[in-house]
C-alpha positions in Angstrom: 89.3 77.4 121.9 90.5 77.3 125.5 90.0 74.4 127.9 88.8 76.6 130.7 87.5 80.1 131.3 87.3 82.1 134.5 84.1 83.6 135.8 84.3 86.7 138.0 81.8 85.4 140.5 80.0 86.6 143.6 80.4 84.7 146.9 77.1 82.8 146.3 78.5 81.5 143.0 75.0 82.1 141.6 74.1 84.0 138.4 74.8 87.7 138.6 75.1 90.5 136.2 77.5 91.0 133.4 79.9 88.2 132.4 78.8 86.0 135.4 75.2 86.2 134.3 76.0 85.4 130.7 78.2 82.4 131.6 75.4 81.0 133.8 72.7 81.6 131.1 74.8 79.9 128.4 76.0 77.0 130.6 72.5 76.0 131.7 70.7 75.0 134.9 73.2 72.3 135.8 75.9 74.9 136.5 73.6 76.6 138.9 73.0 73.3 140.7 76.7 72.5 141.0 77.5 76.1 142.2 74.8 75.7 144.9 76.6 72.6 146.2 80.0 74.4 146.3 79.0 77.8 147.6 79.8 80.0 149.3 83.3 81.0 148.0 85.3 83.5 149.9 86.7 86.6 148.3 90.1 85.7 146.9 89.3 82.1 146.5 88.3 80.0 143.5 86.4 76.8 142.7 86.1 74.8 139.6 83.0 73.4 137.9 82.1 71.6 134.7 81.2 74.0 131.8 78.0 72.1 130.8 76.6 73.7 127.7 79.6 75.9 127.0 82.3 74.7 124.7 84.9 74.4 127.4 85.8 71.6 129.9 85.9 73.8 133.0 84.8 77.1 134.5 86.9 78.4 137.3 84.9 80.8 139.5 86.8 83.4 141.5 85.5 86.1 143.8 87.3 89.3 143.4 87.5 92.1 146.0 85.0 95.0 145.9 87.5 97.9 145.5 84.8 100.5 146.2 84.4 99.1 149.8 88.1 99.8 150.5 89.1 97.5 153.4 92.8 97.9 152.7 93.2 94.2 151.7 92.1 94.6 148.1 95.6 94.0 146.6 96.2 90.8 148.7 92.7 89.5 147.8 93.1 90.2 144.1 96.5 88.4 144.1 94.9 85.5 145.9 92.3 85.3 143.1 95.0 84.8 140.5 97.0 82.4 142.7 93.9 80.3 143.5 93.0 80.2 139.8 96.5 79.0 138.8 96.5 76.4 141.7 93.4 74.9 140.0 95.0 75.1 136.6 98.0 73.2 138.0 95.9 70.6 139.9 93.6 69.9 136.9 96.5 70.0 134.3 94.7 72.6 132.3 96.6 73.5 129.2 94.7 76.7 128.1 92.6 79.3 130.0 91.0 82.7 129.4 90.9 85.0 132.4 89.0 88.3 132.6 90.2 91.4 134.3 89.0 90.5 137.7 87.2 93.1 139.8 87.6 95.9 137.3 83.9 96.0 136.3 81.2 96.6 138.9 83.7 96.1 141.7 85.5 99.3 140.5 89.2 98.1 140.8 91.3 100.6 138.8 92.5 98.9 135.6 96.1 100.1 135.9 96.6 98.6 139.4 94.5 95.4 138.7 96.4 94.6 135.5 99.7 95.1 137.2 98.7 92.7 140.0 97.3 90.2 137.5 100.5 90.1 135.3 103.0 90.1 138.2 101.1 87.3 140.1 100.8 85.1 137.0 104.5 85.6 136.1 105.6 84.8 139.7 103.4 81.7 139.8 104.7 80.4 136.4 108.3 81.0 137.4 107.8 79.1 140.6 105.9 76.2 139.0 107.9 75.1 136.0 106.1 71.8 135.9 102.7 73.4 135.1 101.2 72.1 131.9 99.7 75.5 130.9 100.5 76.3 127.3 98.2 79.3 126.8 96.8 82.0 129.1 94.6 84.7 127.6 93.8 87.9 129.5 90.4 89.1 128.4 89.6 92.8 128.6 86.6 95.0 128.2 87.9 98.0 126.3 90.7 99.3 124.0 92.0 101.2 127.0 92.1 98.0 129.1 93.9 96.3 126.2 96.5 99.1 126.0 97.1 98.9 129.7 97.7 95.2 129.7 99.8 95.4 126.5 102.1 98.0 128.1 102.8 95.7 131.1 103.4 92.6 129.0 
């Protein structure tokens, strides 16, 4: 069991579809209330909340870029998601976390590019922050193809 999970959120931080909706449903109404107080969250940023009815201590909500809108800043924004997540992991001394493949669902970020950004950003952060207490980081993926893509890069 991880200490924290990451929610691919929308800027309002409120319940959405997919993973976000499921997290909100299982965590309960208190999560929605805390998110209302902390919203909005800009694309590329992250905020942390309690996990309420979920068996974790924290939920880190991050807002990934909408690749299908193509502003030319998608790579930078996706990198910022992972950096802001890890900044919170460092600040809160989180020892284990599960992170989904951010923006590769309804935001249509290509899995090959997104996984490369995720892994390189995490490796760079960990190399530059040797005092981080993180012991376990799990990348969560949707499909066998996604798993194979991450596996090749790791």
